[in-house]
Backbone of each chain as ProteinMPNN parsed JSONL, in Angstrom:
{"seq_chain_A": "MLEAWPPQPCEDGSCPVARAVAVLDGKWTLLVIRDLLGGPKRFGELRDSLAGISPKTLTDRLRDLESAGVLSRTMYPEIPPRVEYRLTDLGRSLAPVLNALGEFGRSLAIG", "coords_chain_A": {"N_chain_A": [[107.723, 76.641, 144.707], [109.922, 77.886, 143.568], [112.111, 76.841, 144.859], [112.148, 74.328, 144.044], [113.098, 74.592, 141.384], [115.745, 74.171, 138.969], [113.457, 71.709, 137.546], [114.758, 69.785, 136.524], [118.261, 68.376, 136.434], [120.502, 70.62, 134.57], [122.566, 69.832, 132.627], [125.203, 68.92, 130.459], [123.875, 69.489, 128.019], [121.411, 68.441, 128.636], [119.418, 70.058, 129.233], [115.874, 70.5, 129.275], [114.522, 72.984, 128.802], [116.387, 74.264, 127.364], [116.54, 72.748, 124.831], [113.891, 72.925, 123.962], [113.825, 75.603, 123.582], [115.765, 75.937, 121.44], [114.605, 74.889, 119.525], [112.389, 76.629, 119.269], [113.47, 79.016, 118.816], [114.162, 82.311, 117.481], [112.655, 85.119, 115.988], [109.95, 85.188, 114.85], [109.014, 82.481, 115.161], [107.308, 81.655, 117.31], [105.124, 83.21, 116.728], [104.223, 82.26, 114.668], [103.461, 79.703, 115.221], [101.653, 80.428, 117.199], [99.534, 81.473, 115.254], [98.947, 79.126, 113.829], [97.903, 77.68, 115.716], [95.218, 78.157, 115.763], [94.336, 76.74, 113.681], [94.51, 75.141, 110.561], [96.669, 77.079, 107.865], [97.147, 78.776, 105.001], [100.199, 79.76, 103.169], [99.962, 82.525, 102.387], [97.975, 83.401, 103.95], [99.413, 83.407, 106.65], [101.593, 84.951, 106.064], [100.263, 87.496, 105.799], [99.164, 87.795, 108.255], [101.478, 88.178, 109.996], [102.573, 90.782, 110.217], [105.122, 92.43, 108.397], [106.99, 90.545, 108.256], [109.376, 88.751, 105.993], [108.655, 87.317, 102.957], [110.819, 85.064, 102.57], [111.768, 84.829, 105.182], [109.538, 83.848, 106.41], [109.324, 81.625, 104.805], [111.7, 80.18, 105.539], [111.386, 79.92, 108.195], [109.016, 78.185, 108.402], [110.163, 76.074, 106.977], [112.043, 75.109, 108.969], [110.269, 74.554, 111.353], [108.879, 72.256, 110.345], [110.765, 70.548, 109.609], [111.684, 70.102, 112.317], [109.459, 68.79, 113.175], [107.205, 69.826, 114.215], [105.32, 71.226, 112.548], [103.244, 70.288, 109.772], [103.273, 69.828, 106.243], [101.055, 70.262, 103.378], [100.279, 69.828, 100.263], [97.839, 70.664, 98.016], [96.731, 69.217, 94.814], [95.96, 71.296, 93.343], [95.027, 73.993, 90.644], [95.699, 77.157, 90.813], [98.426, 75.585, 92.574], [97.617, 74.456, 96.089], [98.803, 75.099, 99.099], [98.919, 74.025, 102.341], [99.566, 74.653, 105.779], [100.009, 72.918, 108.828], [99.871, 72.468, 112.331], [101.423, 69.55, 113.915], [100.729, 66.613, 116.255], [102.898, 67.139, 117.978], [103.508, 69.978, 117.818], [100.788, 70.793, 118.677], [101.129, 70.305, 120.987], [102.372, 72.57, 121.984], [100.631, 74.527, 123.058], [100.35, 74.975, 125.93], [102.578, 76.597, 126.484], [102.143, 78.729, 124.657], [99.687, 79.752, 126.039], [100.773, 80.497, 128.123], [102.521, 82.397, 127.517], [100.922, 84.302, 126.56], [99.525, 85.025, 128.814], [101.622, 86.321, 130.395], [102.049, 88.262, 128.49], [99.948, 89.818, 128.646], [100.185, 91.017, 131.214], [101.92, 92.75, 130.588], [102.548, 96.351, 130.071], [100.933, 97.955, 127.439], [102.601, 99.178, 124.97]], "CA_chain_A": [[108.218, 76.536, 143.318], [111.12, 78.173, 143.004], [112.927, 76.201, 145.519], [112.063, 73.39, 143.192], [113.827, 75.091, 140.149], [115.138, 73.549, 137.764], [112.982, 70.551, 137.518], [115.629, 68.504, 136.29], [119.462, 69.336, 136.198], [120.708, 71.121, 133.198], [123.808, 69.716, 132.367], [125.558, 68.171, 129.406], [122.876, 69.608, 127.044], [120.197, 67.568, 128.655], [118.34, 70.769, 129.624], [114.784, 70.69, 128.309], [114.295, 74.309, 128.282], [117.427, 74.685, 125.949], [116.224, 72.159, 124.091], [112.694, 73.692, 123.551], [114.432, 77.253, 122.982], [116.545, 75.656, 120.259], [113.484, 74.72, 118.157], [111.243, 77.789, 119.123], [114.165, 80.544, 118.776], [113.643, 83.226, 116.143], [111.72, 86.187, 116.319], [108.709, 84.884, 114.126], [108.733, 81.205, 115.425], [106.024, 81.63, 118.21], [103.818, 83.726, 116.2], [103.668, 81.226, 113.378], [102.601, 78.639, 115.924], [100.307, 81.026, 117.642], [98.679, 81.525, 114.267], [98.424, 77.725, 113.408], [97.042, 76.694, 116.69], [93.687, 78.702, 115.365], [93.776, 76.115, 112.588], [95.578, 75.072, 109.099], [96.859, 78.227, 107.216], [98.05, 78.809, 103.857], [101.181, 80.841, 103.019], [99.663, 84.091, 102.189], [97.413, 84.006, 105.283], [100.296, 83.502, 107.77], [102.305, 86.375, 105.724], [99.361, 88.746, 106.213], [98.905, 87.996, 109.708], [102.572, 88.409, 110.611], [102.811, 91.91, 109.531], [106.565, 92.868, 108.598], [107.791, 89.192, 107.867], [109.401, 88.724, 104.733], [108.486, 85.984, 102.276], [112.06, 84.602, 102.723], [111.93, 84.313, 106.634], [108.577, 82.78, 106.489], [109.624, 80.293, 104.302], [112.664, 79.588, 106.344], [110.676, 79.511, 109.467], [108.05, 77.141, 108.007], [111.012, 74.867, 106.874], [112.586, 74.907, 110.241], [109.394, 73.923, 112.133], [108.705, 71.353, 109.528], [112.234, 69.641, 110.001], [111.444, 69.854, 113.82], [108.335, 67.813, 113.528], [106.337, 70.904, 115.017], [104.019, 71.474, 111.585], [103.265, 69.426, 108.443], [103.064, 70.859, 104.825], [100.182, 69.423, 102.503], [100.158, 70.322, 99.011], [96.631, 70.028, 97.155], [97.039, 69.32, 93.505], [94.915, 72.198, 92.345], [95.486, 74.92, 89.906], [97.046, 76.876, 91.087], [98.49, 74.25, 93.797], [97.227, 74.913, 97.214], [99.717, 74.395, 100.288], [98.602, 74.456, 103.649], [100.475, 74.311, 107.06], [99.086, 72.663, 110.098], [100.369, 71.816, 113.579], [101.291, 68.296, 114.196], [100.492, 66.544, 117.578], [103.992, 67.919, 118.825], [102.974, 71.351, 117.53], [99.709, 71.231, 119.494], [101.625, 70.302, 122.484], [102.902, 74.124, 122.464], [99.555, 75.31, 123.401], [100.607, 75.671, 127.267], [103.636, 77.683, 126.285], [101.713, 80.114, 123.841], [98.905, 80.078, 126.972], [101.646, 81.241, 129.29], [102.926, 83.782, 127.008], [99.832, 85.168, 126.856], [99.148, 85.458, 129.93], [102.51, 87.196, 130.592], [102.152, 89.51, 127.563], [98.674, 90.469, 129.282], [100.606, 91.637, 132.423], [102.973, 94.07, 130.368], [101.737, 97.639, 129.804], [100.674, 98.137, 126.196], [103.584, 100.209, 124.725]], "C_chain_A": [[109.383, 76.868, 142.871], [112.302, 77.475, 143.651], [113.287, 74.672, 144.428], [112.876, 73.267, 141.846], [115.186, 74.636, 139.947], [114.528, 72.078, 138.109], [113.683, 69.416, 137.482], [117.126, 69.169, 135.95], [119.675, 69.528, 134.813], [122.146, 70.852, 132.94], [124.011, 68.955, 131.032], [124.463, 68.068, 128.17], [121.834, 68.929, 127.183], [119.079, 68.381, 129.15], [117.056, 70.778, 128.727], [114.464, 71.934, 127.863], [115.195, 74.676, 127.394], [117.127, 73.872, 124.999], [114.668, 72.561, 123.192], [113.151, 75.139, 122.933], [115.034, 76.991, 121.668], [115.637, 75.396, 119.225], [112.573, 76.06, 118.103], [112.066, 79.203, 118.674], [114.003, 81.377, 117.164], [112.447, 84.317, 116.377], [110.205, 85.969, 116.018], [108.06, 83.454, 114.59], [107.468, 81.019, 116.133], [104.918, 82.222, 117.732], [103.302, 82.997, 115.088], [102.841, 80.379, 114.159], [101.356, 79.315, 116.579], [99.101, 80.97, 116.323], [97.931, 79.934, 113.77], [97.692, 77.206, 114.662], [95.692, 77.338, 116.436], [93.132, 77.611, 114.4], [94.68, 76.266, 111.515], [95.465, 76.531, 108.449], [97.463, 78.077, 105.839], [99.19, 79.876, 104.023], [100.934, 82.24, 103.375], [98.945, 84.461, 103.348], [98.445, 84.07, 106.492], [101.05, 85.042, 107.298], [101.334, 87.377, 106.133], [99.107, 88.899, 107.606], [99.981, 88.509, 110.443], [103.192, 89.745, 109.742], [104.316, 92.201, 109.626], [107.314, 91.636, 108.418], [108.035, 89.329, 106.392], [109.246, 87.435, 104.263], [109.669, 84.905, 102.531], [112.098, 83.783, 104.139], [110.835, 83.762, 106.78], [109.005, 81.653, 106.223], [110.654, 79.491, 105.228], [112.011, 78.939, 107.767], [109.693, 78.172, 109.584], [109.056, 75.73, 107.9], [111.377, 74.375, 108.279], [111.65, 74.044, 111.19], [109.001, 72.729, 111.634], [109.757, 70.359, 110.123], [112.223, 69.289, 111.367], [110.295, 68.844, 114.251], [107.226, 68.794, 114.074], [104.901, 71.057, 114.008], [104.264, 70.486, 110.621], [102.591, 70.571, 107.333], [102.239, 69.869, 103.9], [100.056, 70.326, 101.346], [98.947, 69.855, 98.133], [96.929, 70.198, 95.955], [95.917, 70.05, 92.655], [95.69, 72.901, 91.418], [94.982, 76.318, 90.107], [97.166, 76.094, 92.528], [98.401, 75.152, 94.925], [97.958, 74.407, 98.245], [99.112, 74.802, 101.667], [99.366, 73.841, 104.68], [99.593, 73.976, 108.123], [100.186, 72.188, 111.18], [100.272, 70.275, 113.547], [100.922, 68.23, 115.694], [101.382, 67.307, 118.457], [103.603, 69.731, 118.804], [102.011, 71.882, 118.439], [100.004, 71.332, 120.743], [102.23, 71.734, 122.985], [101.63, 74.965, 122.905], [99.82, 75.915, 124.868], [101.711, 76.759, 127.071], [102.952, 79.162, 125.914], [100.617, 80.553, 124.946], [99.534, 81.003, 127.766], [102.071, 82.411, 128.923], [102.008, 84.602, 126.757], [99.356, 85.877, 128.026], [100.092, 86.441, 130.708], [102.398, 88.593, 129.843], [100.847, 90.328, 128.358], [99.084, 91.464, 130.7], [101.565, 92.725, 131.784], [101.995, 95.036, 129.892], [101.937, 97.199, 128.163], [101.738, 99.29, 125.882], [104.053, 100.243, 123.509]], "O_chain_A": [[109.919, 76.304, 141.917], [113.396, 77.488, 143.088], [114.382, 74.168, 144.179], [113.236, 72.215, 141.318], [115.879, 74.751, 140.958], [115.12, 71.354, 138.91], [113.478, 68.363, 138.086], [117.239, 70.235, 135.344], [119.18, 68.804, 133.949], [122.915, 71.802, 133.078], [123.044, 68.388, 130.523], [124.191, 67.058, 127.52], [121.161, 68.654, 126.189], [118.003, 67.878, 129.47], [117.165, 71.041, 127.529], [114.142, 72.11, 126.688], [114.82, 75.482, 126.542], [117.543, 74.344, 123.941], [114.509, 72.452, 121.976], [112.747, 75.591, 121.862], [114.825, 77.807, 120.771], [115.92, 75.69, 118.063], [112.106, 76.486, 117.046], [111.508, 80.229, 118.285], [113.77, 80.915, 116.048], [111.413, 84.068, 116.997], [109.325, 86.439, 116.74], [106.857, 83.229, 114.461], [106.594, 80.299, 115.65], [103.804, 81.912, 118.153], [102.159, 83.092, 114.641], [101.644, 80.259, 113.898], [100.225, 78.833, 116.505], [97.978, 80.486, 116.47], [96.76, 79.709, 113.462], [96.883, 76.287, 114.53], [94.867, 76.815, 117.185], [91.928, 77.437, 114.213], [95.479, 77.197, 111.409], [94.394, 77.137, 108.459], [98.296, 77.19, 105.652], [99.129, 80.748, 104.891], [101.43, 82.934, 104.263], [99.097, 85.579, 103.841], [98.184, 84.915, 107.348], [101.062, 86.042, 108.016], [101.763, 88.19, 106.951], [98.858, 89.993, 108.113], [99.748, 89.211, 111.427], [104.045, 89.706, 108.855], [104.836, 92.239, 110.742], [108.53, 91.825, 108.45], [107.229, 89.85, 105.622], [109.599, 86.467, 104.936], [109.262, 83.757, 102.706], [112.343, 82.587, 104.296], [111.017, 82.802, 107.529], [109.13, 80.734, 107.031], [110.446, 78.335, 105.595], [112.136, 77.804, 108.228], [109.614, 77.378, 110.521], [108.867, 74.663, 108.485], [110.995, 73.27, 108.665], [112.068, 73.026, 111.741], [108.699, 71.931, 112.521], [109.519, 69.523, 110.995], [112.721, 68.208, 111.683], [110.201, 68.252, 115.326], [106.195, 68.199, 114.387], [103.747, 71.028, 114.437], [105.329, 69.869, 110.578], [101.865, 71.56, 107.428], [102.697, 68.749, 103.673], [99.743, 71.507, 101.495], [99.011, 68.767, 97.561], [97.437, 71.289, 95.695], [95.24, 69.65, 91.708], [96.877, 72.611, 91.263], [93.907, 76.647, 89.606], [96.28, 76.002, 93.378], [98.876, 76.288, 94.943], [97.837, 73.194, 98.417], [98.883, 75.984, 101.925], [99.798, 72.693, 104.578], [98.561, 74.608, 108.351], [101.224, 71.609, 110.858], [99.222, 69.727, 113.21], [100.786, 69.237, 116.39], [100.996, 67.973, 119.417], [103.488, 70.463, 119.787], [102.1, 72.994, 118.959], [99.482, 72.096, 121.554], [102.509, 71.974, 124.159], [101.796, 76.173, 123.079], [99.592, 77.104, 125.094], [101.543, 77.841, 127.633], [103.066, 80.25, 126.479], [100.464, 81.775, 124.949], [99.057, 82.09, 128.093], [102.086, 83.391, 129.668], [102.322, 85.792, 126.728], [98.914, 87.021, 128.136], [99.632, 87.251, 131.513], [102.575, 89.707, 130.337], [100.981, 91.53, 128.587], [98.416, 92.415, 131.105], [101.977, 93.6, 132.546], [100.893, 94.753, 129.421], [102.765, 96.406, 127.715], [101.69, 100.311, 126.567], [104.895, 101.084, 123.195]]}, "seq_chain_B": "MLEAWPPQPCEDGSCPVARAVAVLDGKWTLLVIRDLLGGPKRFGELRDSLAGISPKTLTDRLRDLESAGVLSRTMYPEIPPRVEYRLTDLGRSLAPVLNALGEFGRSLAIG", "coords_chain_B": {"N_chain_B": [[89.954, 73.781, 123.486], [91.52, 74.535, 121.306], [89.572, 75.589, 119.931], [88.929, 77.925, 121.3], [91.135, 79.585, 120.724], [92.554, 82.571, 119.196], [92.962, 83.655, 122.714], [92.349, 86.209, 122.938], [91.381, 88.809, 120.767], [94.089, 89.419, 117.964], [95.209, 92.133, 116.976], [96.182, 95.457, 115.776], [98.481, 95.637, 117.091], [98.038, 94.657, 119.757], [98.166, 91.911, 120.613], [98.687, 89.826, 122.916], [100.471, 87.54, 123.111], [102.442, 88.402, 121.128], [103.706, 90.658, 122.273], [104.842, 89.614, 124.378], [106.643, 87.712, 123.137], [108.313, 89.946, 122.096], [109.515, 90.784, 124.434], [110.958, 88.787, 125.21], [112.484, 87.688, 123.096], [115.521, 86.603, 121.412], [118.292, 84.455, 121.69], [119.208, 83.873, 124.073], [117.762, 84.782, 126.093], [115.691, 83.5, 127.311], [116.992, 81.556, 128.397], [118.726, 82.859, 130.365], [116.823, 83.773, 132.161], [115.547, 81.254, 132.921], [118.152, 80.654, 134.419], [118.019, 82.339, 136.755], [115.402, 82.018, 137.711], [116.229, 80.164, 139.609], [117.14, 81.614, 141.716], [119.083, 84.588, 142.824], [121.67, 85.412, 140.948], [125.426, 85.968, 140.222], [127.124, 87.808, 137.68], [129.285, 86.395, 136.6], [128.428, 83.648, 137.343], [126.315, 83.297, 135.785], [127.373, 83.675, 133.11], [128.992, 81.42, 133.569], [127.138, 79.343, 133.447], [125.847, 79.447, 131.227], [126.983, 78.384, 128.578], [128.936, 79.232, 126.057], [128.038, 81.646, 125.631], [128.783, 85.341, 124.817], [130.589, 87.46, 126.704], [129.656, 90.067, 126.146], [127.131, 89.731, 124.734], [125.807, 88.623, 126.75], [125.907, 90.847, 128.749], [124.231, 92.708, 127.034], [121.702, 91.286, 126.944], [121.294, 91.221, 129.726], [120.948, 93.876, 130.438], [118.539, 94.524, 128.544], [116.538, 92.929, 129.763], [116.376, 94.049, 132.442], [115.498, 96.763, 131.566], [113.08, 95.979, 130.676], [111.917, 95.456, 133.015], [112.06, 92.982, 134.171], [114.017, 91.945, 135.577], [116.068, 92.725, 138.247], [119.123, 94.58, 139.126], [121.855, 94.744, 141.528], [124.224, 96.498, 143.145], [126.682, 95.502, 145.094], [128.537, 97.31, 147.391], [131.514, 96.589, 147.451], [134.943, 95.309, 147.842], [136.524, 93.47, 145.3], [133.459, 95.103, 143.454], [130.356, 93.775, 144.172], [128.064, 92.372, 141.662], [124.736, 91.601, 141.711], [121.993, 89.829, 140.044], [118.526, 89.731, 139.964], [115.381, 88.284, 139.664], [112.411, 90.168, 139.122], [109.111, 90.611, 140.441], [107.386, 90.785, 137.991], [109.166, 89.429, 136.518], [109.523, 86.784, 137.944], [106.88, 86.021, 137.419], [107.059, 84.561, 134.907], [107.615, 82.111, 135.366], [105.427, 79.991, 134.906], [105.715, 80.146, 132.064], [108.48, 78.854, 131.433], [108.025, 76.622, 132.61], [106.295, 75.411, 131.026], [107.9, 75.449, 128.683], [109.729, 73.769, 129.429], [108.309, 71.411, 129.668], [107.673, 70.757, 126.988], [110.253, 70.619, 125.944], [111.011, 68.309, 126.98], [109.478, 66.478, 125.904], [110.863, 66.254, 123.38], [113.198, 64.619, 121.39], [116.397, 63.787, 122.546], [118.831, 65.084, 121.114]], "CA_chain_B": [[90.903, 74.607, 123.697], [91.894, 74.939, 120.122], [88.285, 76.571, 119.197], [88.914, 79.393, 121.974], [92.211, 80.204, 120.255], [93.473, 83.074, 120.433], [91.957, 84.2, 123.78], [92.085, 87.555, 122.666], [91.937, 89.4, 119.308], [95.433, 89.913, 117.982], [95.266, 93.313, 116.183], [96.395, 96.656, 116.136], [99.706, 95.543, 118.203], [97.648, 94.434, 120.921], [98.303, 90.691, 121.045], [99.753, 89.449, 124.167], [101.845, 86.65, 122.763], [103.504, 89.206, 120.358], [104.094, 91.735, 123.31], [105.719, 88.777, 125.416], [108.073, 87.559, 122.415], [108.864, 91.083, 122.005], [110.614, 91.067, 125.469], [111.646, 87.281, 125.376], [113.366, 87.448, 122.083], [116.917, 86.394, 121.422], [118.645, 83.039, 121.732], [119.656, 83.552, 125.44], [117.012, 85.639, 126.982], [114.714, 82.581, 128.179], [117.96, 80.693, 129.485], [118.789, 83.659, 131.69], [115.465, 83.724, 133.234], [115.717, 79.848, 133.755], [118.915, 80.372, 135.601], [117.314, 83.236, 137.793], [114.338, 81.351, 138.594], [116.841, 79.327, 140.662], [117.705, 82.65, 142.912], [119.865, 85.579, 142.409], [123.031, 85.235, 140.34], [126.177, 87.051, 139.656], [127.285, 87.874, 136.216], [130.228, 85.233, 136.225], [127.767, 82.344, 137.476], [125.268, 83.262, 134.636], [128.281, 83.343, 132.011], [129.214, 79.987, 133.167], [125.89, 78.5, 133.222], [125.346, 79.813, 129.72], [127.958, 77.871, 127.84], [129.126, 79.603, 124.651], [127.427, 83.058, 125.482], [129.745, 86.301, 124.709], [130.124, 88.511, 127.594], [128.935, 91.264, 125.568], [125.814, 89.505, 124.687], [125.284, 88.538, 128.267], [125.622, 92.318, 129.166], [123.044, 93.128, 126.387], [120.542, 90.589, 127.468], [120.757, 91.606, 131.082], [120.338, 95.605, 130.305], [117.497, 94.405, 127.888], [115.581, 92.529, 130.695], [116.408, 94.997, 133.268], [115.0, 97.654, 131.013], [111.725, 95.563, 130.659], [111.492, 95.398, 134.069], [111.87, 91.526, 134.462], [115.005, 91.711, 136.384], [116.723, 93.93, 138.728], [120.61, 94.691, 139.184], [122.009, 95.472, 142.737], [125.602, 96.392, 143.241], [126.968, 95.66, 146.683], [129.745, 98.088, 147.323], [132.882, 95.932, 148.184], [136.255, 95.447, 146.762], [135.854, 94.303, 144.183], [132.395, 95.219, 143.493], [129.511, 92.602, 143.591], [126.78, 92.737, 141.365], [124.009, 90.418, 141.421], [120.754, 89.999, 139.145], [117.452, 88.722, 140.523], [114.099, 88.575, 138.809], [111.327, 91.052, 139.704], [107.848, 90.031, 140.545], [107.16, 90.283, 136.818], [110.229, 88.122, 135.899], [109.265, 85.556, 138.48], [105.69, 85.552, 136.649], [107.58, 83.703, 133.907], [107.746, 80.62, 135.693], [104.778, 79.033, 133.878], [106.343, 79.966, 130.497], [109.572, 78.328, 131.609], [107.603, 75.306, 133.186], [105.504, 74.729, 129.864], [108.867, 75.106, 127.689], [110.505, 72.414, 129.928], [107.446, 70.138, 129.479], [107.887, 70.702, 125.63], [111.331, 70.108, 125.582], [111.029, 66.691, 127.578], [108.882, 65.736, 124.701], [111.532, 66.306, 122.226], [114.266, 63.405, 121.385], [117.393, 64.405, 122.695], [119.702, 65.204, 119.88]], "C_chain_B": [[91.248, 75.351, 122.298], [90.91, 76.138, 119.693], [88.482, 77.88, 119.82], [90.165, 80.092, 121.433], [92.248, 81.213, 119.283], [92.388, 83.643, 121.332], [91.613, 85.553, 123.629], [92.19, 87.855, 121.234], [93.465, 89.817, 119.359], [95.286, 90.827, 116.865], [95.812, 94.769, 116.377], [97.501, 96.445, 117.273], [99.377, 95.045, 119.427], [97.699, 92.978, 121.342], [99.418, 90.461, 122.14], [100.715, 88.6, 123.991], [102.867, 87.661, 122.099], [104.208, 90.068, 121.418], [105.038, 90.709, 124.125], [107.005, 88.284, 124.538], [108.657, 88.826, 122.274], [109.951, 91.097, 123.102], [111.417, 89.614, 125.632], [112.56, 87.13, 124.265], [114.583, 87.294, 122.331], [117.308, 85.202, 122.101], [118.68, 82.897, 123.276], [118.572, 83.916, 126.357], [116.356, 84.432, 127.94], [115.807, 81.63, 129.191], [118.582, 81.562, 130.524], [117.883, 83.617, 132.878], [115.669, 82.278, 133.932], [116.623, 79.878, 134.676], [118.263, 81.338, 136.766], [116.215, 82.865, 138.309], [114.792, 80.417, 139.798], [117.209, 80.317, 141.725], [118.692, 83.55, 142.042], [121.35, 85.098, 142.084], [124.107, 86.363, 140.008], [126.442, 86.728, 138.341], [128.131, 86.574, 135.846], [129.724, 83.835, 136.459], [126.766, 82.27, 136.07], [125.934, 83.173, 133.56], [128.572, 81.984, 132.129], [128.299, 78.858, 132.861], [125.826, 78.305, 131.667], [126.552, 79.498, 128.615], [128.114, 78.369, 126.583], [128.371, 81.246, 124.438], [128.78, 83.818, 125.635], [129.331, 87.135, 126.161], [129.409, 89.678, 127.244], [127.337, 90.995, 125.262], [125.254, 89.119, 125.916], [124.791, 89.978, 128.835], [124.35, 92.908, 128.665], [121.797, 92.708, 126.84], [120.225, 90.821, 129.011], [120.149, 93.019, 131.245], [118.838, 95.31, 129.688], [116.258, 93.909, 129.061], [115.58, 93.429, 131.829], [115.466, 96.28, 132.831], [113.19, 97.278, 130.921], [111.114, 95.208, 131.923], [111.399, 93.858, 134.723], [113.028, 91.14, 135.58], [115.643, 92.896, 137.097], [118.194, 93.597, 139.001], [120.908, 95.46, 140.373], [123.728, 95.428, 142.965], [125.622, 96.539, 144.673], [128.441, 96.321, 146.722], [131.143, 97.581, 148.312], [133.793, 95.705, 147.432], [136.581, 93.864, 146.642], [134.293, 94.154, 144.236], [131.837, 94.128, 143.437], [128.472, 92.838, 143.098], [125.975, 91.633, 141.143], [122.765, 90.832, 140.715], [119.761, 89.037, 139.937], [116.433, 89.158, 139.909], [113.196, 89.324, 139.827], [110.082, 90.255, 140.072], [107.287, 89.786, 139.325], [108.024, 89.338, 136.139], [109.636, 86.886, 136.414], [107.728, 85.073, 137.947], [105.82, 84.857, 135.487], [107.772, 82.689, 134.162], [106.801, 79.78, 135.046], [104.995, 79.042, 132.271], [107.324, 79.114, 130.629], [109.059, 77.028, 131.798], [106.986, 74.599, 131.757], [106.802, 74.413, 128.765], [109.646, 73.923, 128.22], [109.67, 71.12, 129.616], [107.706, 69.922, 127.924], [109.184, 70.027, 125.392], [111.659, 68.751, 126.135], [110.376, 65.756, 126.522], [109.743, 65.595, 123.425], [112.603, 65.242, 122.168], [115.432, 64.23, 121.738], [118.394, 64.179, 121.741], [120.955, 65.633, 120.132]], "O_chain_B": [[91.249, 76.578, 122.2], [91.229, 77.248, 119.267], [88.291, 78.903, 119.164], [90.239, 81.287, 121.718], [91.907, 80.735, 118.201], [91.271, 84.013, 120.973], [90.615, 86.017, 124.181], [92.99, 87.247, 120.522], [94.033, 90.347, 120.313], [95.233, 90.317, 115.746], [95.753, 95.106, 117.559], [97.388, 97.077, 118.324], [100.277, 94.935, 120.259], [97.265, 92.753, 122.472], [100.599, 90.803, 122.187], [101.786, 88.742, 124.581], [104.025, 87.72, 122.512], [105.435, 90.117, 121.324], [106.1, 91.197, 124.512], [108.154, 88.369, 124.97], [109.88, 88.713, 122.367], [111.12, 91.364, 122.824], [112.495, 89.555, 126.225], [113.513, 86.381, 124.48], [114.998, 87.747, 123.398], [116.675, 84.891, 123.11], [118.213, 81.871, 123.77], [118.503, 83.31, 127.426], [116.504, 84.445, 129.162], [115.58, 81.158, 130.305], [118.967, 81.02, 131.561], [118.093, 83.483, 134.083], [115.89, 82.105, 135.131], [116.369, 79.337, 135.753], [118.039, 80.737, 137.817], [115.921, 83.329, 139.41], [114.066, 80.001, 140.7], [117.641, 79.796, 142.753], [119.023, 83.325, 140.877], [122.061, 84.493, 142.887], [123.778, 87.477, 139.6], [126.127, 85.655, 137.827], [127.769, 85.803, 134.957], [130.323, 82.88, 135.965], [126.568, 81.223, 135.454], [125.307, 82.563, 132.694], [128.499, 81.258, 131.138], [128.526, 77.807, 132.261], [125.769, 77.239, 131.053], [126.966, 80.393, 127.878], [127.295, 77.888, 125.8], [128.217, 81.839, 123.37], [129.729, 83.362, 126.275], [128.205, 87.376, 126.595], [128.617, 90.221, 128.014], [126.458, 91.827, 125.483], [124.055, 89.358, 126.06], [123.663, 90.24, 129.253], [123.52, 93.462, 129.387], [120.891, 93.495, 127.115], [119.101, 90.646, 129.482], [119.175, 93.316, 131.936], [117.905, 95.833, 130.297], [115.194, 94.52, 129.151], [114.43, 93.566, 132.247], [114.734, 96.784, 133.682], [112.28, 98.095, 131.064], [109.982, 94.73, 131.989], [110.696, 93.641, 135.71], [112.923, 90.169, 136.329], [115.721, 93.982, 136.524], [118.513, 92.412, 139.104], [120.464, 96.601, 140.497], [124.359, 94.371, 142.938], [124.952, 97.305, 145.366], [129.381, 95.826, 146.1], [131.592, 97.992, 149.382], [133.59, 95.867, 146.229], [136.839, 93.137, 147.601], [133.793, 93.261, 144.92], [132.414, 93.249, 142.796], [127.675, 93.491, 143.771], [126.393, 90.711, 140.442], [122.428, 92.017, 140.723], [120.031, 87.935, 140.413], [116.399, 90.334, 139.548], [113.211, 89.162, 141.047], [110.21, 89.039, 139.927], [106.66, 88.731, 139.227], [107.62, 88.55, 135.284], [109.258, 85.998, 135.649], [107.401, 83.89, 138.042], [104.783, 84.481, 134.939], [108.183, 81.988, 133.236], [107.274, 78.752, 134.561], [104.583, 78.216, 131.456], [107.183, 78.258, 129.756], [109.63, 76.16, 131.138], [107.195, 73.42, 131.471], [106.808, 73.383, 128.091], [110.176, 73.144, 127.427], [110.168, 70.022, 129.365], [107.977, 68.759, 127.622], [109.25, 68.993, 124.729], [112.619, 68.135, 125.672], [110.664, 64.576, 126.326], [109.361, 64.878, 122.499], [112.929, 64.967, 123.323], [115.495, 65.363, 121.26], [118.801, 63.03, 121.572], [121.757, 65.771, 119.209]]}, "name": "protein", "num_of_chains": 2, "seq": "MLEAWPPQPCEDGSCPVARAVAVLDGKWTLLVIRDLLGGPKRFGELRDSLAGISPKTLTDRLRDLESAGVLSRTMYPEIPPRVEYRLTDLGRSLAPVLNALGEFGRSLAIGMLEAWPPQPCEDGSCPVARAVAVLDGKWTLLVIRDLLGGPKRFGELRDSLAGISPKTLTDRLRDLESAGVLSRTMYPEIPPRVEYRLTDLGRSLAPVLNALGEFGRSLAIG"}
């Protein structure tokens, strides 16, 4: 395994890990994706799940992930309007990343 | 898969994904680990690989990862002293995370 690392040369900005990290950067990004892997969520549900996040930061992260094609935003014309965020196929392809992170996290002492 | 998400309840700070993200946070952290999965490296090798990182930031990230038990730092008493950074067993257990990130990165358009 280690001898075969990295699986592709990482030069000229072509490193796939660097591209992934560029999309997933930011303290809250992976936690937003974790939550949405459980199904579509409204803004308030995400805010309540992500204890400590500011509404502005959550708005920014959701916009970034929408721009990256990781999630979609659907507004339902109700009163008051209802907005739901859900992962795209690209976003759902992140499940193995989150599973691997969870495995690593379980090996860390709870501190 | 999605129905079973999250694999464990995420409450009371016990979420393994959140614990993993707390250790791996920061723009450069995962790229340092990517480089060290290829074998031990000296400070200058990491700095040259991570184009754009400042020496202070690299020092900070290496100290954070050493504190977290992800890497070890060995100084060889030569003149000038040689310092090598290598992943611990815990750090090497991150290989599946990096592999999954690489898979995701390969599915992104090269921008």
